[in-house]
N, CA and C atoms as a LAMMPS dump frame, in Angstrom:
ITEM: TIMESTEP
0
ITEM: NUMBER OF ATOMS
423
ITEM: BOX BOUNDS ff ff ff
-5.0000000000000000e+02 5.0000000000000000e+02
-5.0000000000000000e+02 5.0000000000000000e+02
-5.0000000000000000e+02 5.0000000000000000e+02
ITEM: ATOMS id mol type element x y z
1 1 1 N 0.835 -1.184 0
2 1 2 C 0 0 0
3 1 3 C 0.884 1.253 0
4 2 1 N 0.57 2.184 -0.834
5 2 2 C 1.343 3.413 -0.967
6 2 3 C 0.732 4.48 -0.067
7 3 1 N 1.587 5.151 0.684
8 3 2 C 1.157 6.273 1.502
9 3 3 C 1.131 7.509 0.611
10 4 1 N -0.062 7.998 0.289
11 4 2 C -0.207 9.09 -0.658
12 4 3 C 0.228 10.441 -0.09
13 5 1 N 0.41 10.519 1.221
14 5 2 C 0.728 11.805 1.831
15 5 3 C 2.169 11.879 2.321
16 6 1 N 3.029 11.033 1.822
17 6 2 C 4.433 11.09 2.222
18 6 3 C 5.24 11.855 1.169
19 7 1 N 6.425 12.265 1.576
20 7 2 C 7.301 12.983 0.651
21 7 3 C 7.752 12.063 -0.482
22 8 1 N 7.791 10.763 -0.209
23 8 2 C 8.22 9.8 -1.215
24 8 3 C 7.274 9.787 -2.412
25 9 1 N 6.001 10.044 -2.195
26 9 2 C 5.045 10.075 -3.309
27 9 3 C 4.707 11.5 -3.749
28 10 1 N 4.999 12.484 -2.894
29 10 2 C 4.678 13.87 -3.256
30 10 3 C 5.535 14.364 -4.419
31 11 1 N 6.824 14.071 -4.4
32 11 2 C 7.703 14.527 -5.489
33 11 3 C 7.318 13.925 -6.843
34 12 1 N 7.097 12.611 -6.942
35 12 2 C 6.636 12.085 -8.241
36 12 3 C 5.278 12.64 -8.662
37 13 1 N 4.386 12.864 -7.68
38 13 2 C 3.08 13.444 -7.999
39 13 3 C 3.243 14.812 -8.638
40 14 1 N 4.054 15.662 -8.016
41 14 2 C 4.251 17.013 -8.554
42 14 3 C 4.969 16.984 -9.9
43 15 1 N 5.924 16.076 -10.052
44 15 2 C 6.646 15.977 -11.32
45 15 3 C 5.708 15.562 -12.452
46 16 1 N 4.914 14.526 -12.223
47 16 2 C 3.975 14.065 -13.259
48 16 3 C 2.923 15.134 -13.526
49 17 1 N 2.44 15.785 -12.471
50 17 2 C 1.458 16.852 -12.636
51 17 3 C 2.008 17.965 -13.526
52 18 1 N 3.236 18.396 -13.257
53 18 2 C 3.837 19.481 -14.041
54 18 3 C 4.092 19.06 -15.482
55 19 1 N 4.578 17.849 -15.677
56 19 2 C 4.873 17.391 -17.04
57 19 3 C 3.597 17.245 -17.857
58 20 1 N 2.567 16.636 -17.269
59 20 2 C 1.309 16.439 -18.011
60 20 3 C 0.644 17.777 -18.299
61 21 1 N 0.608 18.662 -17.314
62 21 2 C 0.001 19.979 -17.54
63 21 3 C 0.778 20.759 -18.603
64 22 1 N 2.096 20.705 -18.533
65 22 2 C 2.91 21.389 -19.541
66 22 3 C 2.711 20.814 -20.931
67 23 1 N 2.59 19.497 -21.008
68 23 2 C 2.368 18.875 -22.317
69 23 3 C 1.011 19.257 -22.894
70 24 1 N -0.014 19.258 -22.047
71 24 2 C -1.347 19.652 -22.524
72 24 3 C -1.359 21.121 -22.922
73 25 1 N -0.695 21.947 -22.136
74 25 2 C -0.627 23.384 -22.437
75 25 3 C 0.121 23.64 -23.741
76 26 1 N 1.229 22.948 -23.926
77 26 2 C 2.034 23.137 -25.133
78 26 3 C 1.306 22.63 -26.374
79 27 1 N 0.631 21.497 -26.225
80 27 2 C -0.083 20.928 -27.37
81 27 3 C -1.321 21.733 -27.733
82 28 1 N -1.831 22.519 -26.802
83 28 2 C -3.02 23.327 -27.081
84 28 3 C -4.259 22.488 -27.278
85 29 1 N -4.349 21.381 -26.556
86 29 2 C -5.467 20.452 -26.745
87 29 3 C -6.785 21.016 -26.221
88 30 1 N -6.756 21.675 -25.074
89 30 2 C -7.973 22.197 -24.457
90 30 3 C -7.785 23.672 -24.145
91 31 1 N -8.876 24.404 -24.179
92 31 2 C -8.813 25.827 -23.856
93 31 3 C -9.118 26.079 -22.378
94 32 1 N -9.864 25.203 -21.749
95 32 2 C -10.29 25.367 -20.372
96 32 3 C -9.166 24.955 -19.421
97 33 1 N -8.705 25.894 -18.601
98 33 2 C -7.606 25.6 -17.668
99 33 3 C -8.024 24.606 -16.589
100 34 1 N -9.268 24.67 -16.165
101 34 2 C -9.743 23.742 -15.137
102 34 3 C -9.709 22.31 -15.652
103 35 1 N -10.081 22.121 -16.906
104 35 2 C -10.036 20.785 -17.5
105 35 3 C -8.603 20.278 -17.604
106 36 1 N -7.679 21.157 -17.967
107 36 2 C -6.266 20.77 -18.011
108 36 3 C -5.767 20.355 -16.629
109 37 1 N -6.152 21.115 -15.619
110 37 2 C -5.726 20.808 -14.251
111 37 3 C -6.315 19.484 -13.772
112 38 1 N -7.573 19.24 -14.067
113 38 2 C -8.21 17.99 -13.642
114 38 3 C -7.546 16.796 -14.307
115 39 1 N -7.3 16.891 -15.597
116 39 2 C -6.636 15.794 -16.313
117 39 3 C -5.238 15.559 -15.753
118 40 1 N -4.523 16.629 -15.466
119 40 2 C -3.166 16.498 -14.921
120 40 3 C -3.175 15.86 -13.535
121 41 1 N -4.099 16.268 -12.684
122 41 2 C -4.183 15.701 -11.336
123 41 3 C -4.545 14.224 -11.389
124 42 1 N -5.489 13.856 -12.25
125 42 2 C -5.882 12.45 -12.378
126 42 3 C -4.712 11.608 -12.888
127 43 1 N -3.989 12.105 -13.87
128 43 2 C -2.828 11.371 -14.384
129 43 3 C -1.757 11.217 -13.304
130 44 1 N -1.554 12.276 -12.513
131 44 2 C -0.561 12.207 -11.439
132 44 3 C -0.982 11.197 -10.38
133 45 1 N -2.27 11.14 -10.03
134 45 2 C -2.733 10.131 -9.073
135 45 3 C -2.586 8.724 -9.632
136 46 1 N -2.877 8.542 -10.9
137 46 2 C -2.652 7.225 -11.52
138 46 3 C -1.179 6.84 -11.458
139 47 1 N -0.306 7.798 -11.685
140 47 2 C 1.128 7.506 -11.679
141 47 3 C 1.609 7.091 -10.297
142 48 1 N 1.192 7.801 -9.259
143 48 2 C 1.697 7.452 -7.932
144 48 3 C 0.974 6.262 -7.322
145 49 1 N -0.104 5.805 -7.94
146 49 2 C -0.772 4.614 -7.419
147 49 3 C -0.006 3.343 -7.757
148 50 1 N 0.932 3.433 -8.688
149 50 2 C 1.757 2.29 -9.053
150 50 3 C 3.137 2.464 -8.436
151 51 1 N 3.516 1.548 -7.568
152 51 2 C 4.799 1.687 -6.861
153 51 3 C 5.988 1.572 -7.808
154 52 1 N 5.841 0.838 -8.918
155 52 2 C 6.931 0.73 -9.886
156 52 3 C 7.22 2.091 -10.532
157 53 1 N 6.177 2.825 -10.845
158 53 2 C 6.346 4.151 -11.446
159 53 3 C 7.02 5.094 -10.451
160 54 1 N 6.599 5.049 -9.189
161 54 2 C 7.197 5.908 -8.163
162 54 3 C 8.672 5.571 -7.984
163 55 1 N 9.001 4.282 -7.927
164 55 2 C 10.406 3.878 -7.783
165 55 3 C 11.238 4.29 -8.992
166 56 1 N 10.678 4.165 -10.175
167 56 2 C 11.385 4.563 -11.39
168 56 3 C 11.641 6.067 -11.41
169 57 1 N 10.655 6.842 -11.03
170 57 2 C 10.83 8.295 -10.981
171 57 3 C 11.902 8.667 -9.973
172 58 1 N 11.896 8.004 -8.824
173 58 2 C 12.92 8.295 -7.815
174 58 3 C 14.315 7.894 -8.275
175 59 1 N 14.417 6.893 -9.107
176 59 2 C 15.747 6.513 -9.588
177 59 3 C 16.278 7.496 -10.629
178 60 1 N 15.387 8.192 -11.334
179 60 2 C 15.816 9.15 -12.354
180 60 3 C 15.872 10.595 -11.869
181 61 1 N 15.312 10.906 -10.707
182 61 2 C 15.286 12.287 -10.224
183 61 3 C 16.673 12.912 -10.057
184 62 1 N 17.66 12.218 -9.495
185 62 2 C 18.982 12.863 -9.378
186 62 3 C 19.592 13.219 -10.731
187 63 1 N 19.424 12.34 -11.703
188 63 2 C 19.972 12.615 -13.03
189 63 3 C 19.23 13.758 -13.71
190 64 1 N 17.93 13.826 -13.511
191 64 2 C 17.151 14.926 -14.073
192 64 3 C 17.55 16.252 -13.432
193 65 1 N 17.791 16.23 -12.128
194 65 2 C 18.21 17.456 -11.445
195 65 3 C 19.561 17.941 -11.97
196 66 1 N 20.501 17.024 -12.141
197 66 2 C 21.814 17.405 -12.686
198 66 3 C 21.666 17.935 -14.105
199 67 1 N 20.815 17.296 -14.904
200 67 2 C 20.594 17.749 -16.274
201 67 3 C 20.048 19.172 -16.301
202 68 1 N 19.031 19.458 -15.473
203 68 2 C 18.443 20.789 -15.478
204 68 3 C 19.406 21.837 -14.932
205 69 1 N 20.207 21.472 -13.948
206 69 2 C 21.214 22.401 -13.44
207 69 3 C 22.215 22.746 -14.533
208 70 1 N 22.65 21.741 -15.286
209 70 2 C 23.6 22.002 -16.375
210 70 3 C 22.975 22.846 -17.483
211 71 1 N 21.71 22.58 -17.807
212 71 2 C 21.038 23.371 -18.846
213 71 3 C 20.925 24.826 -18.415
214 72 1 N 20.526 25.068 -17.163
215 72 2 C 20.428 26.438 -16.687
216 72 3 C 21.799 27.094 -16.593
217 73 1 N 22.816 26.324 -16.228
218 73 2 C 24.17 26.882 -16.151
219 73 3 C 24.65 27.305 -17.528
220 74 1 N 24.406 26.476 -18.525
221 74 2 C 24.796 26.839 -19.889
222 74 3 C 24.03 28.083 -20.344
223 75 1 N 22.758 28.166 -19.987
224 75 2 C 21.969 29.355 -20.323
225 75 3 C 22.503 30.609 -19.662
226 76 1 N 22.907 30.495 -18.381
227 76 2 C 23.479 31.649 -17.687
228 76 3 C 24.789 32.087 -18.324
229 77 1 N 25.64 31.116 -18.637
230 77 2 C 26.927 31.455 -19.254
231 77 3 C 26.703 32.088 -20.615
232 78 1 N 25.802 31.515 -21.399
233 78 2 C 25.529 32.058 -22.726
234 78 3 C 24.977 33.48 -22.632
235 79 1 N 24.092 33.715 -21.669
236 79 2 C 23.505 35.044 -21.512
237 79 3 C 24.529 36.056 -21.024
238 80 1 N 25.402 35.626 -20.127
239 80 2 C 26.369 36.591 -19.596
240 80 3 C 27.517 36.851 -20.564
241 81 1 N 27.784 35.94 -21.489
242 81 2 C 28.852 36.144 -22.468
243 81 3 C 28.345 36.686 -23.795
244 82 1 N 27.042 36.95 -23.877
245 82 2 C 26.459 37.435 -25.13
246 82 3 C 27.018 38.815 -25.457
247 83 1 N 27.308 39 -26.708
248 83 2 C 27.882 40.269 -27.138
249 83 3 C 26.836 41.356 -27.248
250 84 1 N 27.298 42.598 -27.235
251 84 2 C 26.404 43.721 -27.429
252 84 3 C 25.811 44.271 -26.152
253 85 1 N 25.975 43.584 -25.052
254 85 2 C 25.467 44.07 -23.775
255 85 3 C 26.632 44.226 -22.814
256 86 1 N 26.346 44.856 -21.698
257 86 2 C 27.407 44.959 -20.701
258 86 3 C 27.647 43.581 -20.103
259 87 1 N 28.87 43.301 -19.823
260 87 2 C 29.266 41.974 -19.355
261 87 3 C 28.931 41.823 -17.874
262 88 1 N 28.326 40.708 -17.516
263 88 2 C 27.921 40.455 -16.146
264 88 3 C 28.827 39.378 -15.556
265 89 1 N 29.807 39.792 -14.774
266 89 2 C 30.757 38.849 -14.193
267 89 3 C 30.168 38.07 -13.037
268 90 1 N 29.063 38.515 -12.486
269 90 2 C 28.45 37.803 -11.367
270 90 3 C 28.018 36.405 -11.785
271 91 1 N 27.404 36.29 -12.946
272 91 2 C 26.959 34.983 -13.414
273 91 3 C 28.141 34.056 -13.67
274 92 1 N 29.225 34.578 -14.158
275 92 2 C 30.412 33.756 -14.396
276 92 3 C 30.958 33.235 -13.067
277 93 1 N 30.975 34.073 -12.041
278 93 2 C 31.435 33.635 -10.718
279 93 3 C 30.516 32.549 -10.166
280 94 1 N 29.214 32.712 -10.345
281 94 2 C 28.262 31.703 -9.875
282 94 3 C 28.504 30.377 -10.574
283 95 1 N 28.678 30.402 -11.88
284 95 2 C 28.878 29.166 -12.637
285 95 3 C 30.178 28.49 -12.225
286 96 1 N 31.24 29.252 -12.061
287 96 2 C 32.521 28.66 -11.647
288 96 3 C 32.39 28.028 -10.267
289 97 1 N 31.714 28.718 -9.35
290 97 2 C 31.535 28.167 -8.003
291 97 3 C 30.692 26.896 -8.029
292 98 1 N 29.639 26.879 -8.838
293 98 2 C 28.802 25.683 -8.92
294 98 3 C 29.544 24.513 -9.554
295 99 1 N 30.353 24.787 -10.561
296 99 2 C 31.151 23.716 -11.174
297 99 3 C 32.162 23.172 -10.173
298 100 1 N 32.81 24.045 -9.4
299 100 2 C 33.745 23.582 -8.38
300 100 3 C 33.047 22.75 -7.314
301 101 1 N 31.836 23.155 -6.928
302 101 2 C 31.091 22.367 -5.951
303 101 3 C 30.677 21.012 -6.519
304 102 1 N 30.311 20.981 -7.796
305 102 2 C 29.957 19.71 -8.428
306 102 3 C 31.158 18.782 -8.486
307 103 1 N 32.301 19.309 -8.871
308 103 2 C 33.528 18.5 -8.912
309 103 3 C 33.883 18.008 -7.515
310 104 1 N 33.737 18.871 -6.521
311 104 2 C 34.06 18.488 -5.14
312 104 3 C 33.124 17.406 -4.633
313 105 1 N 31.839 17.503 -4.963
314 105 2 C 30.908 16.486 -4.484
315 105 3 C 31.151 15.146 -5.161
316 106 1 N 31.53 15.169 -6.432
317 106 2 C 31.855 13.916 -7.119
318 106 3 C 33.123 13.313 -6.53
319 107 1 N 34.138 14.148 -6.286
320 107 2 C 35.386 13.644 -5.714
321 107 3 C 35.181 13.144 -4.291
322 108 1 N 34.331 13.806 -3.527
323 108 2 C 34.065 13.37 -2.157
324 108 3 C 33.306 12.054 -2.149
325 109 1 N 32.425 11.864 -3.119
326 109 2 C 31.699 10.6 -3.215
327 109 3 C 32.644 9.457 -3.565
328 110 1 N 33.71 9.761 -4.256
329 110 2 C 34.705 8.745 -4.605
330 110 3 C 35.658 8.443 -3.451
331 111 1 N 35.593 9.226 -2.367
332 111 2 C 36.408 8.942 -1.196
333 111 3 C 37.551 9.899 -0.957
334 112 1 N 37.655 10.973 -1.7
335 112 2 C 38.755 11.918 -1.518
336 112 3 C 38.272 13.287 -1.105
337 113 1 N 39.19 14.186 -0.943
338 113 2 C 38.952 15.606 -0.66
339 113 3 C 38.344 15.89 0.709
340 114 1 N 38.493 15.005 1.682
341 114 2 C 37.952 15.294 3.002
342 114 3 C 38.715 16.407 3.703
343 115 1 N 40.007 16.551 3.405
344 115 2 C 40.795 17.579 4.075
345 115 3 C 40.508 18.978 3.539
346 116 1 N 39.791 19.1 2.44
347 116 2 C 39.476 20.401 1.842
348 116 3 C 38.021 20.8 2.069
349 117 1 N 37.34 20.214 3.027
350 117 2 C 35.911 20.47 3.187
351 117 3 C 35.623 21.926 3.566
352 118 1 N 36.511 22.567 4.358
353 118 2 C 36.295 23.963 4.706
354 118 3 C 36.418 24.865 3.48
355 119 1 N 37.314 24.515 2.585
356 119 2 C 37.481 25.279 1.354
357 119 3 C 36.214 25.222 0.501
358 120 1 N 35.602 24.056 0.422
359 120 2 C 34.396 23.923 -0.39
360 120 3 C 33.18 24.55 0.29
361 121 1 N 33.168 24.613 1.617
362 121 2 C 32.137 25.386 2.298
363 121 3 C 32.274 26.856 1.923
364 122 1 N 33.502 27.336 1.875
365 122 2 C 33.758 28.725 1.491
366 122 3 C 33.261 28.982 0.068
367 123 1 N 33.534 28.064 -0.847
368 123 2 C 33.066 28.217 -2.227
369 123 3 C 31.543 28.233 -2.271
370 124 1 N 30.906 27.374 -1.476
371 124 2 C 29.446 27.346 -1.416
372 124 3 C 28.864 28.653 -0.908
373 125 1 N 29.474 29.218 0.112
374 125 2 C 29.01 30.503 0.644
375 125 3 C 29.191 31.605 -0.395
376 126 1 N 30.319 31.593 -1.098
377 126 2 C 30.545 32.578 -2.165
378 126 3 C 29.489 32.426 -3.263
379 127 1 N 29.155 31.189 -3.619
380 127 2 C 28.141 30.96 -4.648
381 127 3 C 26.787 31.492 -4.197
382 128 1 N 26.411 31.254 -2.949
383 128 2 C 25.125 31.738 -2.446
384 128 3 C 25.088 33.264 -2.414
385 129 1 N 26.163 33.871 -1.935
386 129 2 C 26.226 35.338 -1.901
387 129 3 C 26.164 35.903 -3.321
388 130 1 N 26.833 35.248 -4.274
389 130 2 C 26.802 35.713 -5.668
390 130 3 C 25.405 35.607 -6.258
391 131 1 N 24.7 34.531 -5.938
392 131 2 C 23.325 34.371 -6.435
393 131 3 C 22.433 35.466 -5.86
394 132 1 N 22.566 35.721 -4.572
395 132 2 C 21.758 36.783 -3.962
396 132 3 C 22.091 38.151 -4.546
397 133 1 N 23.372 38.411 -4.789
398 133 2 C 23.776 39.684 -5.395
399 133 3 C 23.226 39.809 -6.819
400 134 1 N 23.28 38.719 -7.58
401 134 2 C 22.752 38.751 -8.945
402 134 3 C 21.242 38.988 -8.941
403 135 1 N 20.541 38.369 -8.006
404 135 2 C 19.091 38.585 -7.909
405 135 3 C 18.794 40.031 -7.527
406 136 1 N 19.598 40.585 -6.627
407 136 2 C 19.42 41.989 -6.244
408 136 3 C 19.675 42.908 -7.427
409 137 1 N 20.731 42.627 -8.195
410 137 2 C 21.059 43.453 -9.354
411 137 3 C 19.968 43.37 -10.418
412 138 1 N 19.427 42.177 -10.624
413 138 2 C 18.389 42.039 -11.646
414 138 3 C 17.089 42.69 -11.218
415 139 1 N 16.803 42.71 -9.927
416 139 2 C 15.561 43.335 -9.463
417 139 3 C 15.642 44.848 -9.527
418 140 1 N 16.853 45.401 -9.479
419 140 2 C 16.988 46.85 -9.538
420 140 3 C 16.98 47.395 -10.961
421 141 1 N 17.046 46.526 -11.95
422 141 2 C 17.042 46.981 -13.35
423 141 3 C 15.672 47.333 -13.818
């Protein structure tokens, strides 16, 4: 029996809900938003009612998260290096810090880099401060 109110089923529910709603919205199948939402919710409930589907989604979630992080990182780099505008070094600092953190987490998972953990905490703090500064700069424009 699947516990429908646990975090283990909430993430796949939201993922399926977002994907189905986005697909219906993109395809332009229905004009009524309520109908799109109802269809998406029903599909998401069908998906989480099968434990195999929930387990499969959980096995692919880390890879999907890494994929989306890389896609957004490439978008940030492309936008900040685009010609004709003023150059935004904040985004470049954020991307470098995130890449260093990704490399550090992979190396730590392999069993190394334990003696440099304070250094990577520092990089993480710099990345967070850079993200907040970039958000502040973009909101003031």
